[in-house]
C-alpha positions in Angstrom: 23.8 2.7 -55.5 22.0 1.1 -52.5 20.4 3.1 -49.7 23.1 1.6 -47.4 25.9 3.0 -49.5 24.0 6.4 -49.7 23.6 6.5 -45.9 27.3 5.5 -45.4 28.4 8.5 -47.5 25.9 10.9 -45.9 27.0 9.8 -42.4 30.7 10.3 -43.4 29.9 13.9 -44.5 28.2 14.8 -41.2 31.4 16.0 -39.3 32.4 18.4 -42.0 29.1 19.5 -43.6 28.5 22.3 -41.1 32.0 23.7 -41.7 31.4 23.5 -45.5 28.1 25.4 -45.2 29.6 28.1 -43.0 32.6 28.5 -45.4 30.2 28.7 -48.4 28.7 31.7 -46.6 31.9 33.3 -45.1 34.4 32.7 -47.8 32.9 34.8 -50.5 35.2 35.4 -53.4 37.5 38.4 -52.7 37.4 41.3 -55.1 40.8 40.4 -56.7 41.4 41.2 -60.3 44.0 38.4 -60.7 44.5 35.3 -58.6 47.5 32.9 -58.6 46.4 29.2 -58.7 49.1 26.9 -57.2 48.1 23.5 -58.4 49.8 20.3 -57.4 49.1 16.5 -57.4 49.7 14.2 -54.5 50.0 10.8 -56.2 49.5 7.8 -53.9 52.1 5.9 -56.2 51.7 2.2 -55.7 53.2 0.0 -58.5 52.3 -3.0 -56.4 48.6 -2.4 -56.7 46.8 -5.7 -56.8 45.3 -7.0 -60.0 41.7 -5.7 -60.3 40.4 -9.0 -61.6 42.1 -11.7 -59.5 43.0 -9.7 -56.4 46.5 -11.3 -56.5 49.6 -9.3 -55.7 51.4 -7.9 -58.8 54.7 -9.6 -59.5 58.0 -7.6 -59.6 58.3 -7.7 -63.4 54.8 -6.2 -63.8 55.7 -3.5 -61.2 58.7 -2.6 -63.2 56.7 -2.5 -66.4 54.2 -0.2 -64.8 56.8 2.3 -63.7 58.7 2.3 -67.0 55.4 2.9 -68.8 54.5 5.8 -66.5 58.0 7.4 -67.0 57.6 7.1 -70.8 53.9 7.9 -71.2 53.4 10.7 -68.7 55.8 13.2 -70.2 54.7 12.4 -73.7 51.1 13.1 -72.7 51.3 16.4 -70.8 54.6 18.1 -71.6 53.0 20.5 -74.2 51.2 22.6 -71.5 53.2 24.8 -69.2 52.6 27.2 -66.4 53.7 30.8 -65.8 57.3 29.7 -65.2 57.4 27.2 -68.0 56.9 24.1 -65.8 54.6 21.1 -66.7 52.2 19.6 -64.2 54.5 17.4 -62.1 53.3 14.8 -59.6 54.7 14.3 -56.1 55.0 10.6 -55.8 54.2 9.3 -52.3 55.9 5.9 -52.5 54.9 3.3 -49.9 57.7 2.8 -47.3 56.5 -0.8 -46.5 56.9 -1.8 -50.1 60.4 -0.3 -50.7 62.1 -1.7 -53.8 65.6 -0.4 -54.7 65.2 -0.9 -58.4 61.8 0.8 -58.7 62.7 3.7 -56.4 66.0 4.2 -58.4 64.0 4.3 -61.7 61.5 6.8 -60.2 64.3 9.0 -58.7 65.9 9.2 -62.1 62.7 10.3 -63.6 62.2 12.9 -60.9 65.8 14.2 -61.1 65.1 14.8 -64.8 62.5 17.3 -63.8 59.3 15.3 -63.7 58.3 15.4 -60.0 59.5 14.5 -56.5 59.3 11.5 -54.2 58.0 11.7 -50.7 56.8 9.1 -48.2 53.6 7.0 -48.1 52.9 4.5 -45.4 50.3 1.7 -45.0 50.4 0.1 -41.6 48.2 -1.3 -38.9 46.0 -3.0 -41.5 45.7 -6.5 -40.1 46.7 -5.6 -36.5 47.5 -2.2 -34.8 51.1 -1.1 -35.5 53.5 0.0 -32.7 55.1 3.4 -32.2 58.6 1.8 -32.4 58.0 0.0 -35.7 56.4 3.1 -37.2 59.4 5.2 -36.3 61.9 2.5 -37.6 60.0 2.2 -40.9 59.8 5.9 -41.5 63.5 6.5 -40.6 64.8 3.7 -42.8 62.8 4.8 -45.8 63.7 8.5 -45.2 67.4 7.7 -45.2 67.0 5.5 -48.3 65.4 8.4 -50.2 67.8 11.0 -48.8 70.7 8.9 -50.0 69.3 9.1 -53.6 69.0 12.9 -53.4 65.2 12.8 -53.3 64.4 14.6 -50.0 64.6 18.2 -49.0 66.7 19.9 -46.3 66.3 23.3 -44.6 67.7 26.2 -46.5 70.5 26.4 -43.9 71.3 22.6 -44.1 70.4 20.0 -41.5 68.7 16.7 -41.5 66.5 15.3 -44.3 62.9 16.5 -44.3 59.9 14.9 -46.0 56.3 15.1 -46.9 53.8 12.4 -45.9 50.6 10.7 -47.0 49.0 8.1 -44.7 47.8 4.9 -46.3 44.1 4.2 -46.0 43.7 7.9 -44.9 44.0 7.0 -41.2 46.4 9.8 -40.2 47.5 9.7 -36.5 45.0 6.8 -35.8 42.1 8.9 -36.8 39.9 6.1 -38.2 38.7 4.6 -34.9 41.8 2.5 -34.5 41.8 1.0 -38.0 44.7 1.1 -40.4 47.2 2.6 -38.0 47.0 2.0 -34.2 49.6 4.6 -33.2 48.1 7.4 -31.3 51.4 9.4 -31.2 52.0 9.1 -34.9 52.1 12.8 -35.5 54.8 13.2 -32.9 56.8 10.5 -34.6 56.4 12.3 -37.9 57.7 15.5 -36.3 60.7 13.7 -34.7 61.7 12.0 -38.0 61.6 15.1 -40.1 58.2 15.4 -41.6 57.5 19.1 -42.7 53.9 18.6 -43.8 51.2 16.0 -44.2 49.1 15.8 -47.4 46.6 13.0 -46.6 43.5 15.1 -46.2 40.7 15.3 -47.2 40.1 11.6 -46.3 37.0 9.8 -47.4 34.8 8.0 -45.0 35.1 7.7 -41.2 38.6 9.3 -40.9 37.2 12.8 -41.8 37.0 15.6 -39.3 35.3 19.0 -39.2 38.5 20.9 -40.0 38.4 21.3 -43.8 39.8 23.4 -46.6 42.8 24.9 -44.8 46.5 24.9 -44.4 47.3 24.9 -40.7 49.2 23.9 -37.7 47.9 21.2 -35.3 46.4 22.9 -32.2 46.3 19.7 -30.0 49.4 18.0 -28.5 51.2 15.9 -31.2 51.4 12.9 -29.0 47.5 12.6 -28.9 45.3 10.7 -31.3 44.4 12.8 -34.4 45.8 16.2 -33.2 44.9 17.6 -36.6 41.2 17.7 -35.8 41.9 21.1 -34.4 44.3 23.7 -35.9 45.5 27.2 -36.4 45.2 28.3 -39.9 48.4 29.8 -41.4 48.3 33.5 -41.8 50.4 36.3 -43.0 52.6 37.9 -40.3 52.8 34.8 -38.2 55.5 32.2 -38.9 54.3 28.7 -38.0 56.4 26.7 -35.4 54.6 23.4 -35.2 55.5 20.8 -37.8 54.3 18.9 -39.7 51.9 21.4 -41.2 48.5 20.0 -42.5 48.0 20.8 -46.2 44.4 19.9 -47.2 42.9 19.6 -50.7 39.5 21.0 -51.6 36.4 19.4 -50.0 32.8 20.4 -50.7 29.5 19.5 -52.5 29.3 19.6 -56.2 25.7 20.5 -56.8 26.0 20.6 -60.6 27.3 17.1 -61.1 25.2 15.0 -63.5 25.0 11.3 -64.2 23.3 10.0 -67.4 21.9 13.5 -67.9 20.3 13.7 -64.5 21.4 16.1 -61.7 23.3 14.1 -59.2 25.0 16.2 -56.5 28.1 14.6 -54.9 31.1 15.2 -52.8 34.0 17.0 -54.4 37.3 15.9 -52.9 40.0 16.8 -55.5 40.3 13.3 -56.6 41.6 12.6 -60.2 40.4 9.4 -61.6 38.6 8.0 -64.7 35.3 8.6 -62.8 36.3 12.1 -61.8 38.6 13.6 -64.5 39.8 17.1 -64.2 37.7 19.9 -65.9 37.4 23.6 -65.8 34.0 23.1 -64.1 35.8 21.4 -61.3 38.5 23.9 -61.2 35.8 26.5 -60.3 34.8 24.4 -57.3 38.5 23.9 -56.2 39.1 27.7 -56.5 35.9 28.5 -54.6 37.1 26.6 -51.5 39.6 29.4 -51.2 42.4 27.5 -49.5 45.0 30.1 -48.8 47.1 31.7 -46.1 44.9 34.2 -44.2 45.8 37.7 -45.4 47.0 36.4 -48.9 43.7 35.6 -50.6 45.1 36.0 -54.1 47.3 32.9 -53.7 45.0 29.9 -53.9 46.4 26.4 -53.1 44.8 23.5 -54.9 46.1 20.1 -53.8 44.6 17.3 -55.8 45.2 13.6 -55.3 45.3 10.4 -57.4 46.5 6.8 -57.6 48.7 7.1 -60.7 49.3 3.4 -61.0 45.7 2.4 -61.5 45.6 1.8 -65.3 41.9 2.6 -65.7 42.6 6.2 -64.6 45.2 6.9 -67.2 42.9 9.2 -69.2 42.7 11.5 -66.2 46.5 11.3 -65.6 47.9 11.9 -69.1 45.2 11.0 -71.6 42.5 12.8 -73.4 40.6 14.3 -70.3 43.9 15.5 -68.7 45.0 17.0 -72.0 41.7 18.8 -72.7 41.8 20.2 -69.1 45.4 21.4 -69.4 44.8 23.0 -72.8 41.8 24.9 -71.5 43.6 25.9 -68.3 46.7 27.2 -69.8 45.4 28.5 -73.1 41.9 29.6 -72.2 40.6 33.2 -72.1 40.8 33.4 -68.4 44.5 32.6 -68.2 46.6 35.8 -67.7 43.5 37.9 -67.2 41.6 36.2 -64.4 44.2 33.8 -63.0 47.8 32.8 -63.4 48.8 29.0 -63.2 51.7 27.7 -61.2 52.2 23.9 -61.2 54.0 23.0 -58.0 55.2 19.9 -56.2 54.0 19.4 -52.6 57.3 20.7 -51.3 57.0 23.8 -53.5 53.4 24.4 -52.3 54.6 24.4 -48.6 57.5 26.7 -49.5 55.1 29.2 -51.1 52.7 29.0 -48.1 55.6 29.8 -45.7 56.6 32.7 -47.9 53.1 34.0 -47.6 53.3 33.7 -43.8 56.4 35.9 -43.9 54.6 38.6 -45.9 56.2 37.9 -49.3 54.2 39.1 -52.2 54.2 39.4 -56.0 54.7 36.2 -58.1 54.4 33.1 -55.8 56.4 31.1 -58.3 59.5 32.9 -57.1 59.2 31.1 -53.7 59.3 27.5 -54.8 62.7 27.0 -53.0 61.9 29.4 -50.1 62.8 27.1 -47.2 62.8 23.4 -47.9 65.3 22.6 -50.8 66.1 19.4 -52.5 69.6 18.1 -51.8 69.9 17.4 -55.6 68.3 20.0 -57.7 66.0 18.7 -60.4 66.5 19.7 -64.0 64.3 22.6 -65.1 62.4 21.4 -68.2 
């Protein structure tokens, strides 16, 4: 790696490094005999990923082949390992709104209704030129309605309009990357107005990062401002949040024990699952130590991971050998049941459990998967 690349990564870490150092000191592991680990995967699911060799767009037949292969191979690879409630590790598929394809979404919806995950909204925009607020709202609304018509999105427990989770393409949530890959300062307000209950973009690599890390929180700045998530109020027991979308972050820190070719090579830990960063029990300890929880409920630890499931080279970390080894050690290892309990959750379920914690609920967090936001069409329990 060149010195320029090293400097770029170091500079990107500067906004959040002080927060990480402070958290490392302040968030000492609580003296809890048994913790509940709520583990979910936000999958930036992009069948249209360009070919790695040619850079050419993938044709529709190849996209269909990729989705069919995923729907066949993923369950076969990971169904043997289950959580406390008997659920396998299910992805939440954030499908790009700007690449909506009826046939592919129908196939993925069928897969999810069979109990293998849920679909939410992903959006790449403002790539070649800044997007407009009007176009952003129209794109989100149209895709929201298309997913809702397929029974893919949630509604409040008392009914109402469709609600959705969101991941921003290229990580530039609410125009946070210096005007690149978005262009819409009031994007968070648009998300709120179109029914977004939570954003799952963060942590974001590179220049879109901020100093607010390792938390589930409400935006503390006005939603019509650029990057209002740079400041926030952490969710806490006894205080029900009123500002949506919530911000649900994954773990972010420094892995001081990482090695490359046998040499110690500390690096950034961001919860990414890939061939280069497969899941492992060593990484699980890092994810757990970030202690992402609702304040006052330290025994419920939220671990939001992220991946790009359609990148073929990453399949070992999705459903291949490294994923299987991790799931086996996680669910059958000596710590399971004595040190921790595992709950595999979708992003929607993760938010429901967090909201239950805010209301002072206790006991088994797996009982609160359907606490507030419920799917219009219930998935099969597998």
